[in-house]
N, C-alpha and C positions, 0 to 999 in steps of 0.2 A: 184459852186463854182466855182469861176476863178482862174488859176497856174496863179503862178509866172513867167516869163519868163525872165524879164531881172535884173539880179543883178549886184549888186556893187565890187564882191568881189570878186577872183578865187576860184578856190576849194583848194589851198593850201593856200590863204591870212588867217590869223586871227587877231583878232581886239580888243581892247580897248569898245567898244560901242556896241550896236546891231543894226550891221546894212542893216539884209536882215527880222527878225522875226522871232524872236522864234520859232521854230517849222516848218519852214518855210523847203519844200520838192523843190529840184533841180534834174534835170532829166539828164542824161549825157547819150544818148544809151538807152542799156539794165543797167543801173547803177545808182542809185537813191540815193540820199546824205539828210542829215539832217543838216540846223542850227540849232547850241548846242552854252547852256552854260555847261561850269564847273562849276560844283557846289562847287567840289572841294574849301575848302582854304588852302588847304596844296599839291599837289599833280597835277603834272602838266600828260595829257594824252601824250602818247608814238605813235608817226607814229609804222603804222599796230598792234597797241596794240587792247586793248579793252578798252571798257566802259560800266557801265551797268548805267539803269533807273528805278528809285524805282515808283512802286503804293504806293504810302504814302497815310494814311490815316486824316484827311479828302482833297481829291484831285479831283478836275473835270478829265475831261478825257483828253480835252483843254491840263492841265499843264504837264500833264507826259510825254511827249514827248521835251521839253523844256530843260530842264536842265538833265545832265548827271555828272556819278562819276566814277571816278577812282574803278579800281576791286577791289584794296586794301581795298576803305572804306567800311564799316560794315554800315549799315543803323542801326543810332541810334534814328531815331525817328518812328514812328508807323508804319510801312511799312508791304502793304501782301505780296511784293512777288520783288526779283530786277531780273530784267530784261534783257538779252543782247541787248545795243546799238547801237551798229555796230563799225567799227571802224576809228579811227582820222588819217584825211587826211596829216592833218596836228599836229605838237605837239601842244597842246591848253595846256595853261598856267596854275593856278591853278587860284582860283577868286581873286579879291582882286584890290583896286583901279587904280594901275599904271599896271597891266597886261594884253596880250592877249586873255581873256580866253571864244571867243567867239569865232565858228570856223564848218568847216564842218567833220560829218562821214558819211564814207556812214553806207549805212543800205540797201543796196541789190546788189547783183553784184558778179564775180569774185573778189578778191584782193588774193594778197602776205599774210599776217599774221605772229606775230610770234606763233610757235607752241612749248608748255610743253608738250614735252609727257616722263617725267619720263623713264624708262628704257626700259619701252616697246614700240617699232615702231607702227605705226598704219599704219592702211590702206585704201584705198579709197571706202568712202561712210560710213565713223563713223562721226558717229553730233559729234560735236563740240560746248564747251560749253566757255564764257569767267570765266577767274583763277585768281588768288589773284597777280599771277607771274606778271601780265602786258599784258598777251597773252590769248590761247587758247589751251585748252585739249578736247582730244576725251574723252566721254561719254561712259561707256563699254562694248556696246553694235553694233559690227561688223557686218554688212551682211552680206553675204554669197557671196564669188567673182562668178562677174556675174549675181549679182540681182540687179532692179533698184536702184536704188538710193532716198529714201524716205529724205524727206525734213524734219526735227524738226520744228516744230511751228514758235518757235526764235530760232536765233543762225547759226551754218553752219556746211555743211558739208564738209569736205575732199574732193578734187578731186585727188592727188597724193597720193601717198605712202612716209611716214617719217618714219629716222631711227628711233629710239632711241638716237642721240644724241640730248640735249635740252638745251637751245633752240634753235631754228630753225628758219628758215624762211617757210612755203607751201604752196600751192593753197586751198582757200575753194571758197565756193560760199557759200554768207550769203544771210540772213534771219533775218533782224530783225526791216523789217516792219511791225509794225502790223496796 
């Protein structure tokens, strides 16, 4: 299958219509982005936040990566799982006739994201998951110092120490491309 190399939009551009083909991947160096539609009718996606994709039933594999949801949206349909879908590169509006609900989300690469660490400092190597507060939070399983960083199947790994101040911006390596 051929990969698209010419795009109508910049990475930070959002649109009212599907200009790139839902689910289209865009490679820029070591980073990968996916063109998606915000499927929420109520909530916009924020820059540096997080978004989810739902494995709905019945669904084909080709449909899973086309629509994303804000992290505070609960699956009210029949769904098997909610998976991290990436980090919005620009604010993507809620779905609607007159909103810019199409845009790019980063699915692979290094990114500065909003981390909601609560009252606990987080250390490099901790795996991160999307939170309902619109950012990322650490899974409570830290690696021992000076050990290799194991990537989660889908999500992010913290690359720098973050204090207990919440929310804050921290650097992670994303892996939301499956």
